[in-house]
N, C-alpha and C positions, 0 to 999 in steps of 0.2 A: 648340634653335635650328634654324631652317629657312631655306632659300633660297626666297624668295617672289616670285611674279609677281603684280602688282597689275592688276586690270582697270580700264581707264579712262584718260583723259588730261585730266580737268577738276579742279575744286576738290577733290572727294572723294578722288580718286586722289592729288593733291598732299598733302593733309592726311594720308592714310594713310601715304604715304612718310615724312613728317616724324615722325609719332608712332611708327612702327615703328623708324625710325632712332634716335630719342632716348629711347624708352621701351619697348623690347622686346628680346629676345634674337635676333630675326629679322633677316634681311638681304634687302632688296628688290634683286632682280637684273635685273628687266625689268618693262615694262608691256605690256599687250595690249588691243587693240580689234578689232572686226570690220573686215574689209577696206574697207567703205564709209567708215569714219571714219579710216582709216590715212593720215597725212599723208605728203607727199613726203619731208620731213626726219624720219625715223622715230626721233627721240630725244625723251625727256621727262624732266625732272629729271636730265639727264645720263646717262640709261640707255636702252638700246634698247627700241623699241616693235615688237612682232611681231604679225602677224595672228592673231586668236583661232582662226580656222578650222584652222590647222595649228601652233598654239603648241607642241604636244607634240614636234614635230620638233627644236626648238631647246632647249626647257626641259621635258623630259619629266616625267610624274608618277612619284612614287617618289623622284626626286632633287630635286623642287621641289614646294612647296605653292602654294596660290592664295589670294588675298584680293580680294573684290569688294564694296567698301564704297560702294555707289551710293546715289543719292538716292531720294526717295519718288515719283518720276515714275510716273504712271498708278497711283496708290495702291499703290505698292511692287511692282507686277506686273512691271515691267521688271527690277528687281533680282532678283525671284524667278526669272524666266526665265533670266537669266545664271547664277544660283546652280545651277539644275538642269543647265544646259549644262556648267558646270565639273565637276559631279559625274559627269555622263555620260562625260566624258573621263578619269575615273579619278583626279582630283586630290583630295587632302585640302585642306579649307579651314580656315585658321586663324581665330581670333578675336583681336581686340585689346581688352584691358581695361586702362584707364589705371591706373597705379600710384597715382594720386590718387583713384580711385574706392574706395568702401567696400563690400567684398564679404565676407560672413561664411562660415565653414566650412560645407560641405555645399550651398552654392548651386550649382544646375545652370545652366550657360550653354552654349548650343548652338554650332554652328560658324558661321563668317562673321558674327560679331557685331562691332559697332563701338561700344564703350562708352567714352565720353570722361570727362574729369575731373569730380570732384565729384558723380558719381552715388552715391546711397546706396541700396543694395539690402539690405533688412532680412532677417533669418533666415526660413527656410521659404518663400522665394519662388523662382521659377524663370524663366529667360529662354530662349526657344526659339531656333531657327535663323534666321540671316539678319536679326537684329534690330539696329536702330540706336537707341542711347540717346545723344542729344546731351548737352551738359554740364549739370550742376546739377539732376538730377531726383531725386525721392523715390519709390522703389518700396517700399511698406510691406510688412509681414509677410504671409505666406501669399498672395501675389499670384502669378498665372500670366500671363506675357506670352508669347503664342504666336508662331509663325513669321511672318516677313516684316512685322513691325511697325516703325513709325518713331515715336519719341517725341522731340519737339523739346525745347528747354531750359526749365528751371524748371517742369516739370510735376509735380503732386502726385497720386500714386495711393494712395488709402487702402487699408487692409488688406482681405484676402480678395476682391480684385477679379480678374476674368479679362478680359484684353485679347485679343480674338480676332484671328486672322491678317488681314493686309493693312490693319489699322487705322492711322490717322494721328492723333496727339495733338498739337495745336498749342501754341505758346509760351504759358506761364503758364496752361494749362488745369488743371482739377482734377476728380478723380473721387471720388465719395462711396464710403464703405466698402461692400463686399459686392456691388458692381455687376458686371454682365456687359456688356462693350462688344462689340456685334455685329460680325461679320466685315465688314471694309471700312468701318467707321465713320470718318467724318471729323469730328473734334472741333476746332472753330475756336479760334483764339487767344483766350485768357482766358475760354473757356467754363467754366461750372461745372455738371458733369453730376451730377444727383441721381436719375436713373432709368436702368434698363437701356436700351440703344440697339438699334435695329433694324439688321440687316445692310445695309450700303451706304447708310446714312442720313447726313445732314449735320446737325450740331448746333451751334447758336450761341447766345450770350447767357448771362445770369445771372438765374435758372437757365437752363440750356441747353434749347432747344426745337428739335424737328426742323423743318427747312425744306424747301421744295419741291426736287425734283430728287434725283438719285442721285450718290453719289461715284464710281460707275462711269463717269460722264461726264467726270471730271477727267483732263486730259492731263498736267498739271504737278503 
């Protein structure tokens, strides 16, 4: 069990508080945001909100852990930046794995992961650091999901795939067996990927085709 500070004051932070309260041994004791987003009434979900810049004064590392379950904004780079800042302050980051997810012995899961209900992660697969797996995904055998990836709901990833860092896989998308999803790939909702993807490419359709532009340009 750990006393945990959660980063954020929006939906993801609220959901993290709920899941940790009802489905983990951890206890959320505070929230934290940067000073520019700190409200006048510094409470959220009935708990204090402290400025991230000096959070260690009130909730120091060693006695408290951190959790930063943020969205995919800017192709997960905002979440990655906060993740690195928390580590620089000396905090341990917890992961949340739903009791209703199927995880087999020997599965490697990194820190600051947010893995919700009904995810099925088959044997010999691994999940990196700072990964979000929303509800109801299939991660098949011998897959590697690298750091700072966001997988929306009902995504099917076939066996022996590699999902490289900063990628986003949209709702109901599917990935054929043995593919490599390039760094920062944006896989659109319901896309069916049958070929390796290029770094920072945008893929849409059935079968999925690369479109114009770069996912680097996405702000949300």
